[in-house]
N, C-alpha and C positions, 0 to 999 in steps of 0.2 A: 318319468319321461313324458313327452307330449302325447296326449290321448291319441291312440291309433285310429279310433273311429272318426274323430274330428279331422285328422290328417287325411284319411281316406276320402272323406267327404270333400275336402278342399281339392284334393288331386283329381277326383272323379269329375268335379264340376268345372267344365271348360270355361264358363262364363266369368270366373273370378281368378284370373291368372295372378293377380297381385296377392290375393289371399293364399293361393296355392304356393307361390314362391316363398312368401313369408312363413308359412307353416313348414316348408321343407327346410328352410335355413335354420329355423329355431330347432327343429327336430335333429338335424345334423349336428348343430352346435351342442346340443345336450348329450347326444350319443358319442360324440368324437372329440369335442373341443372344450368341454366345460372344465376339465382338470388340466388344461394346458396353459392357462393364464392365471398364475397365482392361486393355485388350487385351494389351499387352506383359507386364505383370506376371502376369496370369492365365495366359496361354499359357506364360510361363517357368516358373511353378510347376508346371503340368501336365507340361511336358516333363521337368522335374527329377524329378518323381515317376515318370517313365517312362510316363505315360499316353498321351502322344503321342510317337511316335518321330520325327516330322518336323514342320515348320511347316505348320500348317493341318490337322493330323490329330489329332483328339481321340478316344480310344477309351476304353471302359469300363475301369476300373483294376484289376479283380480279378486280372488275369494279368500286368500290366506292372509290373515291380519296378525302381524307380529305385535310385540308389546313394547319395543324399544326404539321405534322409529325416531322418537324425539331425541335420543341420544346421539343421533348422527350429526356430523359437523356440516355446516352449510358451506363447503368450499368446492372448487372445481373437481376435486377427486371423486365427488359423488357421481359426476357424469362419467367417470371411468369405471368405478366399481358397480354401478347400478344401471349401466346402459341397457342391460338385458330386460330390466324392469319396464323400461319404456316400450320395448318390443313385445314383451309378454302382454302388457296392457293393450297394445295396439291390436294384436291378433285376437285378443278377447273381445274387444269392442267391435272390430270388424266382423268377427263370427257372429256376434249378437245382431248386428245391423241387417245381415242378409238372412237371419232366422236359423242359423245353425244352433243345435242344442248345446254345443260347447261342453265344458267341464262342470259337473255339479260340484258345489262347494262342499268341502269336507265337513264344515260345520256352518250353521246359521249364526251370524253375529249381529246382534241388535246394536243400534246406535248407543253411543256413550251418553250417559245422563249429563255429562259436563261439556258436550260438544258446543252448546251455546256460550258457555263461559270461555272455552278455548277460542272460539271465533272472535268474540268481542275483545279479548285480551291480546290476541295475536294480529289480527287483520285490522286495517284502518282504511279511512276514506271510502270511496265509492265501491271498492271490492267488498268491504264489510257490509255496506248498505245492500249490495246485491245479494249477499248471502243471507242477510236478515229478511229480505223480501224480494225474491227473484222476479215475481210477476210485476211488482212496481218498477223494478229496474228496467225490465223490458218495455213497459209502458213509457218510461221516461225517454229511453232511447227511440222508441217509435215516434213520440212526439217531436223530438229533435230532428229526426229524419224528415218528417212531414213538413216541418218548418223550412227545411232547406230545399224542398221540392217546389218547382214552379207549378202553376195550374195546368199547363200543357203536359208537364211530365206526369202529374198525378193521374191524368185521364188515359195516358198511354201505358201505364204499368199494368201488368197482368198477373193474376194469381195462378195462372196455368203453367208457369215455368216449372214448378214442382207440385206434385199431388200432395198438398199439405195434410189432407185428411188421412192418407195412407202413403207416406213417402217411400219411394223405391230408391235403390242405391245402385250406382254404376261406378266401379272402381276404376281409377285412372290407369292408363297404359304407361309403360316405361318412357315412351316419347313424351307423354303429357307431363310426367313428373319432371323431366328434364326442361320442358317448355315453361312450366309454371315456376320452376326454380329460377330460371333465367329472367322471367318477366317480373317476378315479385321480390328479387334480391334487394331492391332499393327500399323495401318496407322497413328494413332495420334501422334506417336513418330518418323515417318519416315521423313527424310530430304533428299532432292534431291541432288544427287552427279553426277559425270561425267558419270557414267554408267547407270543412270536412267533419267527419263523424268518427268518434272513437271506436265504435262497434265495427265499422268497415275495416279500420286499421287492425283491430284485434283479429277479425276473421282472416284477413290477408296474412297477418303474422303467423297465425296457427297453420294455415294452409301451406305457407312457405316452409315452416319448421318441419311439418309432417312430410312434405314432398322431398325436402332435402335430406331428411333422415332415411327415407325409403330409397332415394336415389343413391345415397351413400352405401346402402346395403347392396344395390345392384352394381355399383362401381367396384365393390370389393368382391364381386362374383359370388355373393351369398356367404362369404367367410366373415361371420359376425365378429370373430376374434379381432379382425383388423379394422372394424368400424371404430372411429375415433370421433366422439362428439365435440371434443375440444378443437378439432380442426375447423369446426363451424365458425369459431371466433376469428380464425385467420382468413378463411376463405370468403366470408360474407360480412364480417364486422370490422374489418381493417385492424384486427388485433385488440379491439376494445372489449375488455372483459365485462364491463358494465352493460354494453349493448347486447352482447351474447347472452349474458344472464337474463336479461329482460325477455328475450325471445324464448329461452328455455322455461322461464317461469310461466309465460303465457301458455306455452304447449302443455306443461305439466298440470296447470290449473284446469284447463278444459279437458284434458285426457283422463285425469284421475278423479277430479271432483265433479265437474259438470260443464259441458260446453255452453250452457245458458249464460255462464258468466262472461263469455265473450261479448255478449250484447250489453255489458255494463257501459255506462256513460263516461268511462275513464279509459285511457290507454294503458293497458296492464304492463306492457314492456317498459314503460317510462316511470313506473312506480319506483320509489326509493326503497331501500332495505328497511327503513323504519316502518313501512306499511305492512310488514310481516310477509313480504313476497319472497320467500325462500322456498326451494324445492322440498327441503325436509319439513317445513311447516305444512306444505301442501299434502305431503304423504301422511303426516300426522292427522290432518283433518280427514283425508281419505279413510284411514284406519277408523277414526272415531265415528264416522258416518255409517259403519257397518255395511252389511250386504243384504239387508232385508227391509221391507216396508217402504220402499221408494214409491211415492205417489204416482199413480198411472198417468195423471196429467203432466207431471214433470218428466216422466220417461218419454211420453209422446212428444213433448216439446224438444227434448233432447234428440229424439229421432229426426225431427224436423231440421234441427240445426246441423246434425251430421249429414243429412242429405244435401243441405245448403253448402257445407264445407266440401263435400265430394264434388259438387257441381262447380265450385270455384276451382278446385284442383284440375278438373277436366277442361277448364278453359273459359267459363263464363265469368264476367266481372262481378266482384263482390257487391258493388253498388246495386247492380241489377237484381242479384239474388236477394239481397237484404230488403230492397224496396218491395219486391213481391211478397216476401214474408211479413213485412210490416202491414201491407194492405190486407193480408189475410188476418193477421193478429188483431188489427183494429176493427175488424168486422163485428166484434162483440162477443166472440167465443171465450175470451179470457175473463169475461165478467161473470161466467157461470160459477156457482158456489164451490165446486171442486178445486177451482183455481185458487180462490180465496183461502180455503182451508189448507192447501198445500204450499202456499206462498212462503211460509216461514219454516219449511221442513228442514233447512240446513242448520237452523239454530234451536230447534226444539228436541227435547229428549225422547227416548222411545216410549211408544204408547203402552198402556197396560196389556192390551191384547198381544202386542209384540213380545213382551216379557214372558207371558204365558206360553206362547207358541214356541219361543226360543228355548225355554226350559224343557218343554216337552220334546222338541226336536232333538236337543242334546241327550236327553234321557233315552231316546230310541236309536241312538247311534249316529245322529246327524246326517242321515240319508235323505230326510224329507225336508220340504220347504214350506214356509207359510204362504197363505193366500196372497198376502200383500207383497211378497217378494218380487222385486222388479229390477231391471237394469241389465247390463251385459251378461250373457250366459246364465240367465235366470228364467223363471217361468213367464208365461204370456202376460203382457202388460197392456196391450191395446186391443185385445180381441182379434189379432191377426191370425189367420189360419196357418201361417208359416210357422208360428211359435208353438212350443209345447203347451198343452193345456194345463191350467193350474190344478194342483193336486191338494186335497184336504189332508190335514195332519191327523194323526190318530186322536189327538186331543180334541179337535173340532168335531170328529165323528162321535166321540163319546159324550160330548156336552153341547151338541148343536142346538137343542132347544133352550138351554140356559144362556148361551153366548149370542143369541140372535140380535139382541139389542147392541152388544159390543160390536158385532160385525156391521151393523147399520151405521154405528158411529165412526169406526176406525178404518174400514176398508174403502179406499177411493175407487170409484168407477170411472170409466172413460167419459169425456164430455160427449154430450148428445150428438153434436155435429161430427165429432171425430169418429164416433163409433160406426155410423152409417148403418149398414144392414145387420151388424153384429150387436146392435144395442139391446134388443129384447133378450137374446139368448145370453149375453153377458150379464145383464142385470139379474135374470131369473136364476142363473147358476151361482151368482155370488151371494144373493140374499134370499134363499128359499125359505128360510125359517121366519123371517120378519113378517111376511104376509100371513103365515099361519097363526102367529101369536096375535097379530092385530085383529083378525077375524073372530078369534075365539077368546078374546081377553076377558069377557064377562063370566067365563066358567070359573068356579072357585079354585079348582086345581091349577088352571092356567094362570089365574091371577096370583096365587101363591108363588108359583114358579117365577112369574115376572118380578114380584117383590123380592124374592130371594136372589134372583139374578142382579136386580138393582143394588141390594144390600152387598152382595159379594163383589160387585163392580166397584162400589164405593170403598169397600175395605181394601180392595187391591189398589185403587187410586191412592188412598191414604198411605198404604204401605210404600207405593212407588214414590209419593211425595216425600215420605220420611227418608227413603233410601236416597233420593236426590239431595235432600237437605243434609244428610249425613256426608254425602260425597262433597257437596260444596263446602261444608264445614271442614272436611279433611283437607280440601284444596286450599282453604283459607289458612289453616294451621301450617300447611307445608309452605305457602307463600310467606307467612309470618316468620317461620324458621329460616327460610332462605334470606329474607330481608335482614333479620338480625345477624345472620352469618355474614352477609355482604357488609353490613354496617361495622361489624367487628373487624373485618379486613381493612375497611377504611380507617378506622380508629386505632389500628394495631400499634402504630408508632406515636400516637398522641397521648398526653396525659389524661384526656378525658375518657379514654378507652378502658379505664380501670373500673372494676366493680360493676359490670353490666350484667343484669340478671334476666331481664326480659326486654320485650320491644319498646316499652315506655322508657326504660333506662337508656336504651340505645338511641331513641329519638331525642331524649333530653341531652345525652352526650353530644349528639350531632349538633344540636342547637347551641350548646356551650362551645363546641369547636368552631361553629360559624361565627358566634359572637366574638370569640378570641381572634379568629382570623380577620374579622372586620376591624377590630381594634388595632391589631398588628399592621393591617393595611393602611389604616388612618395615620398611625404613627410613622410608618415608612413614607407615606405621602408627605406628612409634615416635614420629615427630615430631608426628603428630597427637595422640597420647596426652599428650606433654609440653605441647603447646599447650592441650590441654583441661584438663590439671592447673593450668597458669598461669591460664587463664580462670576456673577454679573458685576458685582462691586470690584472684584479683582481685575476684571476685564477693563472696567473704567479706569482704575489705577494704572494699569499697564498703558492705556491710551495716553494718559496724562504724562507718564514717564517718557513715552516715545516722543511726545511733543517737546518735552524739555531737552531731550537728546538732540532732536532736530535743531532746536534753537541754539544749543551749544555748538553744534557742528557749523551752523551759519556764522556764529560769532567767531569761531576759530578760523573759518575761511576768511573772514574780514581781517582778522589780525594778521594772518599770513600774507594777505594782499598788501596791507600797510607796511609790513616788514619788507616786502619786495620792493615797494616804492622807496623806502628808506635806503635800502641797499643800492638802488639805482642812483639815488641822489648823492650818496657818499662817493660812489664810483665816479660820478661826473665831477665832483669837487676834487677828488684826488687827481683826476686827469688834468684839470685846469691848473692845479697847484704844481704838478710835475712839468707841465708846459711852461708855466711862468719861470720856474727855476731854470730851465734849459735856456730860455731866452735871455735871462738876466746874467 
């Protein structure tokens, strides 16, 4: 069931009515309605996604990672069977934005070592570019927006719209949800042109989808069983399935993976299915990213964009909000080293320190979190006093002197300007051992410990690389087997499909089949040409025959006319002869 403490915090806090309502709705649905709509199928899907670890236990899904998301089918039924996953994720993110501790993950899950392979093989275009380097993607969008601005506009834009160093959050009221749903409904049909920007459309699309979903919950009086995401297609997209799919893909990508992708230089809702833009692909990426070691600068940027989104839903134009963020972003903050090191986080595997901490956490029952854990319902990520302080794991307490160099290399700290007054305390609490080792490194014992730590780190890195290599090799073998199986299906009814032993035989058979089909096509084309020639010749002969028939018809008409004249002449002769006889 929904965590009682979290629910009580929401109910007790009068400043967050939207969060309060959402918490109550979900809690009521879990306690009273979860078994009323396709009980077996619904619970089976939740358990497969890892949301409920046992029968009768449904937990918010942000920290529970199933193993079979990839087996889901990307069709509209996903929006029916998994609508609650959207709402679970929303309350998890909303709780995180305002600083509620939320639910601790049942287990710490590191990133998959194949996440980079998955991204590059599944996503295409500028979305893949944004995942490969999200900092560069925001830089590109910022540059495009600055080019669209006039000189007078650039001088009037203020960075004071939102406190970008420490963004605060104001949830929209029910009236604001209705208003923004009405004002932004045309965004479903908007296409980016030379005078507009894709990021603005993406932000409006996400704000519209979020507001319309929450408004749907209100319109159903909090009865989440009656919420129907497919009605979105009829109410706002004129029945166009492709348009509705694009809106929900935009919503899922920002909600589950990261809102920084909304600032990509491509209109996410208009991406084709070939770009890998399916909700099930997004969920699989979310699972592979794990729930630990999210860089602090990435989390801070995500908080900024969430503040931007809430500001849009509350009535401010997206162009104004985005222009303010761009002016702040281009002030030079993103050039700090932490941004560069975190820019490829979505496509890089887990670090060695993450693997060590994850193994230790799982061994101690999964109740502790690593220092680098960040994101919704996790430990403090930007030194904000509202968030819970980071806790050291037992492994870090036991090996603090040996892991100092690892902490210095792998744990991201908050950018200098973003930390403000928290800078000194955050740095000192995160890296206390590094200073001690550096000041005393000439001591023989400390020097030996440093060398031992370096050796162990290198050994761990080698082991990690080997594990990643084995995983990639296993993926290649699986891909090879899938390719062979698919080729065998294609060649099943063809003579070339006999005696195929491996992928080389399969490729050779496909090449032979292609050559045979080319030859057959050439022969067919030749035969068609001959048939066309014969048909043309026959048509010419028919035309000649028609001309002869026409000529014969004309000659026959002339003969008939001559005979008529002969008959008239004979009649005249007979008449004169008869007259002569009578007169004689």
